C-alpha positions as CSV (number, residue, x, y, z in Angstrom):
1,M,-24.9,22.9,23.2
2,A,-23.0,20.8,25.8
3,D,-25.9,18.4,26.0
4,D,-25.3,17.4,22.3
5,V,-21.6,16.3,22.9
6,Q,-22.3,12.8,24.2
7,P,-24.8,11.8,21.5
8,A,-22.5,13.4,18.9
9,L,-19.6,11.2,20.1
10,I,-21.7,8.1,20.1
11,D,-22.9,8.9,16.6
12,H,-19.3,9.6,15.5
13,L,-18.2,6.2,16.9
14,A,-21.1,4.4,15.2
15,K,-20.5,6.1,11.8
16,R,-16.8,5.7,11.7
17,Y,-16.5,2.4,13.6
18,A,-14.5,0.7,10.7
19,N,-12.0,3.5,10.4
20,L,-11.5,3.7,14.2
21,K,-11.1,0.0,14.5
22,R,-8.5,-0.1,11.7
23,S,-6.5,2.7,13.5
24,L,-6.8,0.8,16.8
25,V,-5.6,-2.5,15.2
26,R,-2.5,-0.7,14.0
27,V,-1.9,0.7,17.5
28,L,-2.8,-2.3,19.5
29,G,-1.8,-5.1,17.1
30,S,-4.9,-7.1,17.7
31,A,-8.3,-6.9,15.9
32,D,-10.1,-8.6,18.8
33,L,-8.7,-6.3,21.4
34,A,-9.5,-3.3,19.2
35,G,-13.1,-4.5,18.8
36,D,-13.5,-5.1,22.5
37,A,-12.0,-1.7,23.3
38,L,-14.4,0.1,20.9
39,H,-17.3,-1.8,22.4
40,D,-16.3,-0.8,25.9
41,T,-15.7,2.8,24.8
42,Y,-19.3,2.9,23.4
43,L,-20.6,1.6,26.8
44,R,-18.5,4.2,28.7
45,L,-19.7,7.0,26.5
46,Q,-23.3,6.1,27.2
47,S,-22.8,6.1,31.0
48,Q,-20.5,9.2,31.3
49,E,-21.5,12.8,31.7
50,D,-20.9,15.4,29.0
51,R,-17.5,16.9,29.2
52,G,-18.0,19.9,26.9
53,P,-17.0,20.5,23.3
54,I,-14.4,18.1,21.8
55,L,-12.3,19.5,18.9
56,S,-11.3,16.2,17.4
57,P,-13.8,13.4,18.1
58,S,-11.8,10.7,16.3
59,A,-8.7,11.5,18.2
60,Y,-10.7,11.6,21.5
61,L,-12.4,8.3,20.8
62,L,-9.1,6.6,19.8
63,R,-7.3,7.9,22.9
64,M,-10.3,6.7,25.0
65,A,-10.3,3.3,23.3
66,V,-6.5,2.8,23.8
67,N,-6.9,3.6,27.5
68,V,-9.8,1.1,27.7
69,A,-7.6,-1.5,26.0
70,V,-4.7,-0.9,28.4
71,D,-7.2,-1.3,31.3
72,M,-8.4,-4.6,29.7
73,Q,-4.9,-5.9,29.3
74,R,-4.0,-5.1,32.9
75,R,-7.2,-6.8,34.1
76,N,-6.5,-9.9,31.9
77,G,-2.9,-10.0,33.0
78,R,-3.8,-10.4,36.6
79,M,-6.1,-13.4,36.1
80,L,-5.3,-16.7,34.4
81,S,-7.9,-18.7,32.6
82,S,-8.6,-22.2,33.8
83,D,-6.9,-23.5,30.7
84,D,-3.8,-21.5,31.5
85,V,-3.8,-22.8,35.1
86,E,-4.2,-26.4,33.8
87,S,-1.3,-26.0,31.4
88,L,0.9,-24.6,34.1
89,M,0.1,-27.5,36.4
90,Q,1.2,-29.9,33.7
91,L,4.6,-28.4,33.1
92,S,7.4,-30.9,33.6
93,D,10.3,-30.4,35.8
94,P,12.8,-28.2,33.9
95,A,15.8,-30.0,35.5
96,P,17.5,-32.4,33.1
97,G,16.7,-36.1,33.6
98,P,19.3,-38.8,34.1
99,A,19.6,-39.5,30.4
100,Q,20.2,-35.8,29.6
101,V,22.8,-35.6,32.5
102,A,24.6,-38.6,31.1
103,E,24.6,-37.3,27.6
104,D,25.8,-33.9,28.8
105,R,28.7,-35.5,30.8
106,S,29.7,-37.5,27.8
107,E,29.8,-34.4,25.5
108,L,31.7,-32.5,28.2
109,E,34.3,-35.3,28.4
110,A,34.6,-35.4,24.6
111,L,35.1,-31.6,24.6
112,R,37.8,-31.9,27.3
113,R,39.7,-34.6,25.2
114,I,39.4,-32.4,22.1
115,M,40.7,-29.3,24.0
116,E,43.7,-31.3,25.2
117,R,44.8,-31.6,21.6
118,L,44.9,-27.8,21.2
119,P,48.2,-25.9,21.5
120,A,48.7,-24.7,25.1
121,R,48.2,-21.0,24.5
122,R,45.0,-21.6,22.4
123,R,43.6,-23.9,25.1
124,Q,44.5,-21.4,27.8
125,I,42.8,-18.5,25.9
126,M,39.7,-20.6,25.3
127,L,39.5,-21.5,29.0
128,L,40.0,-18.0,30.2
129,V,37.5,-16.4,27.8
130,R,34.8,-19.1,27.6
131,W,35.1,-20.9,30.9
132,E,36.1,-18.2,33.3
133,G,34.3,-15.4,31.3
134,L,37.2,-13.0,31.2
135,P,37.1,-10.2,28.7
136,Q,39.4,-10.7,25.7
137,K,41.3,-7.5,26.5
138,E,42.1,-8.7,30.0
139,V,43.3,-12.1,28.6
140,A,45.5,-10.3,26.2
141,E,47.1,-8.3,29.0
142,R,47.5,-11.3,31.2
143,L,49.2,-13.3,28.5
144,G,51.2,-10.4,27.0
145,V,49.7,-10.7,23.5
146,S,47.5,-8.4,21.4
147,V,43.7,-8.5,21.5
148,R,43.8,-9.5,17.8
149,A,45.9,-12.5,18.7
150,V,43.4,-13.5,21.4
151,E,40.6,-13.2,18.8
152,N,42.5,-15.3,16.3
153,E,43.3,-18.0,18.8
154,L,39.7,-18.1,20.0
155,K,38.4,-18.5,16.4
156,R,40.9,-21.2,15.6
157,G,40.1,-23.0,18.8
158,H,36.3,-22.8,18.2
159,D,36.7,-24.0,14.6
160,F,38.8,-26.9,15.7
161,C,36.5,-28.0,18.5
162,A,33.4,-27.7,16.3
163,R,35.1,-29.8,13.5
164,M,36.1,-32.5,16.0
165,L,32.7,-32.6,17.7
166,N,31.0,-32.9,14.3
167,R,33.3,-35.8,13.3
168,Q,32.4,-37.6,16.6
169,K,28.7,-37.1,16.0
170,D,29.0,-38.4,12.4
171,S,30.9,-41.5,13.4
């Protein structure tokens, strides 16, 4: 009876290929990967020894195909194709160029001038929270105000800065 297990699994795979592939596509998210995994599963079934009776052939084949797919992805993850290598070689330097640096400095200077127009407490809150990265609660304690007041001042400061920056861009 054990001699019939491998041929029965291969036969089960062949007869239910479409259903197994649909299930694998749902699990793996890729029809190509599911097809490749089922193909490799078929090849492995032909070369492996009988393991004894299998209660749920579909579940066994799906589990085996998922394991094959994971192995394939690991293998593919370690090696880059020549196209991948070529595209990596052509990546530009991520550092900003002189034009971008000049534009960024100009925007920073514009923001500094806008923030000078804010009331002192609002400007201080914006600097402490956004520039120094302090939590709003800590800023509230430091300034002796409520967290709600810090939140309101931040919102008003952001709204004002955004409005002023938009006006400058439009003009």
